[in-house]
C-alpha positions as CSV (number, residue, x, y, z in Angstrom):
1,M,-8.6,-3.1,18.4
2,R,-11.9,-3.5,16.5
3,F,-11.9,0.2,15.8
4,G,-8.5,0.0,14.3
5,I,-9.5,-2.9,12.1
6,F,-12.6,-1.0,11.1
7,V,-10.5,2.1,10.1
8,W,-8.1,-0.1,8.2
9,I,-11.0,-1.8,6.2
10,V,-12.5,1.8,5.5
11,L,-9.1,2.9,4.2
12,V,-8.8,-0.1,1.8
13,V,-12.4,0.4,0.5
14,A,-11.9,4.2,0.1
15,A,-8.5,3.8,-1.7
16,A,-10.0,1.0,-3.9
17,A,-13.1,3.1,-4.8
18,S,-10.9,6.3,-5.4
19,A,-8.5,4.3,-7.7
20,W,-11.5,2.8,-9.6
21,F,-13.0,6.1,-10.3
22,A,-9.8,8.0,-10.9
23,M,-8.5,5.5,-13.6
24,Q,-9.2,6.7,-17.2
25,P,-9.4,3.9,-19.7
26,S,-7.2,5.9,-22.1
27,R,-4.3,6.1,-19.6
28,R,-3.4,2.5,-18.7
29,G,0.3,3.1,-18.5
30,P,0.1,5.3,-15.3
31,A,-2.3,2.8,-13.7
32,W,0.2,-0.1,-14.2
33,F,3.0,2.3,-12.9
34,W,1.1,3.0,-9.6
35,T,0.1,-0.6,-9.1
36,A,3.7,-1.4,-9.4
37,V,4.7,1.3,-7.0
38,C,2.2,0.1,-4.4
39,A,3.3,-3.4,-4.8
40,I,7.0,-2.4,-4.2
41,L,5.9,-0.5,-1.0
42,L,4.1,-3.5,0.3
43,V,7.0,-5.8,-0.4
44,A,9.4,-3.3,1.3
45,F,7.0,-3.2,4.2
46,A,7.1,-7.0,4.6
47,A,10.8,-7.2,4.1
48,S,11.4,-4.6,6.8
49,F,9.7,-6.8,9.4
50,V,12.1,-9.6,8.6
51,M,15.1,-7.2,8.8
52,L,14.1,-5.4,11.9
53,G,13.2,-8.7,13.7
54,G,16.8,-9.9,13.9
55,T,18.7,-6.8,14.8
56,A,18.6,-4.0,17.4
57,D,21.4,-1.7,16.1
58,K,20.7,1.9,15.7
59,T,21.8,2.6,12.1
60,F,20.1,5.0,9.7
61,L,18.6,2.0,7.8
62,S,17.0,0.6,10.9
63,L,15.6,4.0,11.8
64,A,14.2,4.5,8.3
65,L,12.7,1.0,8.3
66,Y,11.2,1.7,11.8
67,F,9.3,4.8,10.4
68,L,8.3,2.7,7.3
69,N,6.9,0.0,9.5
70,W,4.8,2.3,11.6
71,G,3.7,4.4,8.7
72,M,2.6,1.4,6.7
73,A,1.0,-0.3,9.6
74,A,-1.0,2.7,10.5
75,G,-2.6,3.1,7.1
76,G,-0.1,3.0,4.3
77,A,-0.5,-0.8,3.7
78,A,-4.3,-0.3,3.6
79,I,-4.0,2.4,1.0
80,C,-1.5,0.5,-1.1
81,A,-3.7,-2.7,-1.0
82,G,-6.9,-0.6,-1.8
83,V,-5.0,1.2,-4.8
84,I,-3.8,-2.3,-6.1
85,V,-7.3,-3.7,-5.9
86,G,-9.0,-0.6,-7.4
87,L,-6.6,-0.1,-10.2
88,S,-6.6,-3.9,-11.1
89,A,-10.3,-4.0,-11.2
90,A,-10.4,-0.8,-13.4
91,L,-7.7,-2.3,-15.7
92,A,-9.8,-5.4,-16.0
93,F,-13.2,-3.9,-16.5
94,K,-12.9,-0.5,-17.8
95,R,-12.5,-0.2,-21.5
């Protein structure tokens, strides 16, 4: 479990650093766009836990949310959180 937490933290830091260095001050629009995309993915990840918790039916939506949950739990949420942090810091401090 500790190794999994360590990997998750490394993914957050790597995504934040990558987003910081990749953001160009002259291109603020794409930075806002990708911040919004990552925020929407995190909200969908959180909402899918609520939706999957109350049902056990095998519909296409439940299968899609199942794969979203495991993909985001494995690393997608860490990458999204890192991108949000890195781009937000770059938007605030890079001129």
